[in-house]
N, C-alpha and C positions, 0 to 999 in steps of 0.2 A: 266242599261239595253240599249240596243243596236239590232238592229235587223238585224239578219245576213241569208244566206240563208238557209233556209231548221229550223229557231227557232230563239227563245228568247236566246239573251244572257246574261249571268249578269258577272260583275268583279267581284262584293261584298263577298266575301265568310268571311262568320262573324268568324266560328269555325271550328277544323278539331279534331275531337272524334273519336277514332277507326276505326272503319268503317265506317263513315259517315263524311259528310262533311255538310254543312251548311249556304244555300246561303241566305244572305238578298236584300230585296226590292224588292219581287220575287212578279209579278202581277198576271201570271197564269201559273195555275202548276197544273198539275191534280196527284192524287194515281198512281204509277205503268209506270206514261210516264216517256220514255226513255230519258237520260242525256250525253251529251258528253262533257267529263274532257277534258278540253286544260291546258297541264303543262305551267310552265313557260317555260322550257327548246322547248318544242315543242309539247309533246309526246303527246299522247290522250287515253283517258280511258273509260271503258262505266260505267253508274251508273244509274239507278229507283228511284226515287219521292218515300217515305216510306212514309210521312207527310205534308203536307203544309195548312199553314194557318195566318193572322196578319201580312203578306208581310213578309213571311220566307218559306223557304225549307227543308226537312231531307232528304239529297238523297244518299245512298249508293251506296258504289264504286266496283262495281263485283273484281277490279282486286287490292284492298286495294288501300288502302289511304297513304302508304309508300314513304317517296319524294316528296310529296304532301306540298308547303306551301300557308299562307296566301294568302300571295302578288306574283300578278300575275297568280293565279290561275281563269282561265276561265270557266264556267257553261251554257254549250249551251242545255237550255228546247227544244226536239225534235218535237214535240206535238204528242207523238204515243208511243205507248208501243212498247212493243222488240216483233220482227218479225221474224218469221224463215221460211227460203227458203224452201218448201218443193217439196220434186218429187220423181221418183222412183228411181230418180240418187244418192240418198241416200244410199240404201241397197249395202251394202257392204265397205262400207265408218267405217272409223275411225274419230273423232274429240274429240275433248277438250271440258270440260263443259260448255263454251261459244261455244258451233258450230262449231269453226274454227280448219279446215284440218292435222290432225296430223300423216296424210300417204304420204304427199308430193304432192296429184292430188288436182290439184284448187277445187274452190268452186265449188259446187253441182249449176245449174243451178235447178232455182225454178220454178214450173210451178205457184205458190200462196206462199204468205206470209201468214203465220196464227200466231193469237197472242201465245206467250208461257204460259199469263197465263189463258189461257181457265179455261170455268165451267165446274164443275163437271156433269156429264149427268142428266138431266135432268130426277127426279122421275119417273113422267109420262111415260117417252119415253123408260124408261127402260122394258127390256123384260129377260125374266127368263132363270138364265144359263142353258145350254144343250148341252148335247154331251163333250168327253172327249179328254183330251192332256195326251201322252202316251210319259213321259220321262225318261223311260224307266230304271229307279231305283226298283225294285221291291216293297218297304216299302209305297214309294209312290203311285206308279199305283195304290198295292193289297187293302191300307188298309186306304189311305191318296189321295182317287183318282181327282185331277188337274182337274176340268171343265171348258170348257173356256167362261169368262166373271166372274172368280170371283178372289175374291185376296185372296191371301194364304201365310203367312208369311213364312220364318223360324228364330226362334228365337234361336240364338247361344250365345256360350261365346268367352272372348280371347283367340286364340290360336286352336279353334278348325276350323275344315276342313267346313266350309260356304263355305269359296270362292273357294273349291276345288269342292261341291256340286252345288254350283250354273253354274262352266263352266262345269259341265260334264250334268245338265239340259240343258243349252244353248245350246250344241253341238247336242246333243241325242234327244232334245223333238218334237213329229211330233202330228199333228191329226190327227185321222181314221177317214179314207172316203176316196175314190176319188175324184179328177179333186179339191181337198181342197189348197190353198199357204195357207203357216206358214212364218212367218217371227220372228226373234228374237230382241228385243230392250234392248239394258245392259247399262246401268250409271252403271258408278265405279265410288263413292263420296268420295273421300276422303282417298286413297290407295296410298299404297304405287311404285314407278318405276316397280320393284319386282311385282306385285301383279296386274296390269296395265299390265306389260310384258308378264306372266304368262295369262290372258286373251286372251287376242289381236293372241298371239300363239297357244293357245288351237284353238282358232276359225279358224285362217289361216289356220292349220294343218291339220283338220278335214275338211275341204269345207264349211263349217257351215258358214262363211264371208261369203258368197256368199246373202244369206238368212239374215245379219244380221247387225245392225249400233251400233256401239258403243263410246260411251260418257267417256270419262275418263278424270277426276277430279282427278289429282294429290294430293298428303298428303304435297306436298311444295307449292300448287296453294294455294292463296289468300282463306281465310277459306269463306270468303263469296261467292265466286264463289260457291260452295258448295247450295246455295238456286235456286240456278236457273236448273243447273243442272237435278233432278229428270223434271222440268216443262219441259224443252226441247226436253230429252227425250221420253215425255208421249206425245207431241204435237206430234212428227213425227210417232207414237206409232198410233195417231187418225187420220193421213192421211193414213198412211197404210189399215186400218182398218176402216175407214167408208167414205173412201174415194174411195180406191182400193179395197176394201171388203176381204180383209189377215184377217186373224186370229192370232193374236201379241202376243205375249209373251214379256213381259216390268219385265226384273232382273232390281232392285237398289238396290247397297251393298255401303256401309252402311247407312240405314236410322239413326244409332247413330249420324255416322259425320251430317248426316242433320241437325237433331235436337239442335246437340250443337252450330254448325253453328248460328243458329238461338236463341239461349238464348244467343251468342254472342254480335248480333244484338239490343234483347232487352236490355241486359247488359249498351250497351254503348245507349242506349235511355232514360236509367236511368227510366224503365217501374217497377213496381211491380213486386216481380219475384213473381212463385207459387214453385208447390215444386221441391227441390234438384236446386232450380236457372227459371227451365225453366219458359218458360212464360206463364200466365195464358190462354194464346191460340194457345197452342200446339195441343190442341187435332182440335181444326177446323183446323188449319193449316197443318196437318198430313193429317186430311179428305179431303180436297181438292185435293191433291193430290191422295189418293186410292180409291174417287170416280169415277176417270177418268175413270176406268176398267171398263167394260163391256158391254153389248149388247143391239144397239138403233132397236126399233121396225122400220121393214122396208131394213135394211140393212143387208146387207150381216157378212161383217167381227164382230170381238170381238178384246176387250181388256182383258185381265188375265195379275194380278199381282202377282209377289212370292219379294215382298220387302224383302231386309233378313236386322235385325240388332243384333248386339251383344251386348250381355245385360253387363251394367257392374256389374262385380261382381258376376256373373250369378244369378242374380236377378228378376225375372220375375213379381215383385211387383215395379221394378224402374218404373218411369213414360210411359217414351218410351215406348216399349213390355203393359205396360199394357192400357194404351188408345188405341193404337193399336190393339190390343185381343177388343176391342170395336166397333171397327170399321168394321175390317175384317172378315170374313167368316172361321176362323179357323185357326192354327197354327201347322207348324211342330216345334218341340221339341228336340234340341240336345242336348241329354246331357252326361253327363263329363262321369260318369264313364261307359259309354258304349266305350266314346274314349279313356280311359285308358285301354280296355282291345285290342285294337287296333280297335275295329272293325268300317267297313267306308260300308256305313257313317252312324254317329252314333243317329241315331234319337228313340227318348226313346219314342212308340208308346204311350202308358200309359198318357202321358203328351200330346201329338198331338192327331188333329181331323181337319175332314175338312167336315164343316158343310151341304155342299150341294152336298157329295157322295152319299147320297142317294135318293135325289128328281133324280140326273140326271141320274144317272145308272135305275129309274125306266122308266126315260123316251127313254134309248138311247135300254133298251133292247127291248122292245114294238116295236121296231123299230128295231130291228135282228139287233145292230150293237155292242153290249156284249151278252158276255157268263151270262145266267140267274144264276148260281151259286155265279159270284162275289161277290157281297155286300156280300149274306152269310157267302164265306168265310174269305173275313175278319173281321165278327164281331166277327167268328169262333175263328177264329188268336190271337185277341185281347182277348178274351174270357180265350181264355187258357194261354196266358202269363201272363195275368194278376194274375189267379191261381198259376201258376207257381212260380211266385214272390212271391205269398203266403207263397206258402211250401219251398221256401229256405231259407226265414225267419225262417221258421219253425222247418225245418232243423240244424237250425247255435244252436236252442235250446238242442232240443232229440234226434240229430243226425239222419245219414237217415235211419237206420233202421230201427227206430221207426215209421218210414211213412209206408203206405198200397201199394199194389205190383201198383195200378191206382195214389198213388202220386209221387212211382219213376219214371213213368212214364213222367209224365207232368214235372218231375226236367229234364229227359233226352230231350223232348220234349220244352222246354225254352233254353236246350245248345243248343239245333240242330236252333232250328228257330231262334238263333243271328248267328249265325257261317254259316247258309246255304243259312238266307232267308235275313235277315236284313243285313247282310257282301254280301259284292260283290266288283267287282273289276272296278276302277276309270275309265278303259275302258270298262267294259262290259256293252252291253245292251241289256234289257230284253224286249221281246215286252208282252204284256198283258196274252197269252197263256204259255209263260214261267214262269209267276208268278204264274198263276194260279196252274201249275203243280208243282210246287216247294209246294206251300203253300201245296195241297193235301196231298203231300208227309209230309209234317209234318204234318199234319194234324192225317196220316196214323201213326203217334205213340203212338198214344189215340187210346184207347178202343171204339166202335162203337158209343156206347151205352154213350160215353161223346160230341157226335156230334149233340148236342143239338138245332145249331142256323142253320141248314141244313136240307134240304127234305130230305128222306129218298130216289128221286129217284135220288138224285148227289153222295148220300155216298155209290150207287148201281154201279152208273155208275164210278165214280172217285177214289172212296177208295182203294187204295192200299197194306194193311196190311203193320203190320209194320216190319216184311220179306224186305219187296220190301221198307220201308221209308228206311233202312239202307244201 
């Protein structure tokens, strides 16, 4: 051990195991402490302490251990955790997963430095999520309304357009109200070069990059870097929300890549595996990220999270979506059958849910910020589409000729609902009013007597009849 400027330096590396490096003779070290690894050739890498005790420290190297050797490698313990320099200069910038610039511009000047391992919001200080975010996507805005401060994940599968939907939401999202500042923090975890270019190009061409921050961790970057990328993005979001008073939407894709990196570290540490080899603390680890979303009493800003996770083999019982569902307030489920029909976005509403939609709509309707029929229309569309699904299955058995006239209208509703309400263009940005108008056109296919979820006053005002709906 030797003292050097900025920390204690150790040269006794006992073992290199996967992404981990074991240092002997460590007298002072703390969990999550930042470590600078100096290679024999002079290069430097960043790392953090995962475990310490009995004179040893297990260090996780963000850039990976490839090329490192036991001899000649030195570890400098810096006596601090990883901190992110934050200021309003972060907006409009593109960084890698460790917050290093990728856009050719210099490092942003930080007004302050925040620990990337910040704690979830204290439950006592949490404020209930209220007010709405307009995504411009009808199925979300009308039936799965996104609320400021909510955690609403997107459950998808391999090959489905979750990245397109994420980019569209990032490009189109706005908060309803005057004088409200809105920002998007986009964290891409383990994505391909093509996907990273797509996200960056989409935001730049639309001009949304001016109010966005991009953190891009590529598939060929070290897997361990994926552990820190969501934390860096959330730290930037916390500064924008709780220091600058902005409403921030955080989109993280793909949580599955993050969890698999966590499993890799767990295996290297020889921990007892849980389901499908994931560590037993996967739930706790996911919660430390998800629970950084929300609103704080006395603070104007908010953080809304839309994490995206691809379900291996479309299995919703897989540990990652299963545990995510327990922590978050609903889910947006992308359906394979709708995707095969060519419907974009292929959101299967019968498996989707926004638990905060009802209470939030009740609040904003009282404030005069939303139409009073919004929630009723969403519920009626849901019930009618569920009925259409049942009748589709029945018609395959008895044939369409065996159905009543009312049942035939439900079948027509199901087809039109998918083609006109669910389906919309990637560049099509619908307002809440547009969404409700199309919703009423769909409901007008059905007889008035079937609209049991909507008050009579709204039926008289908005029901346009089957002829108009066609």
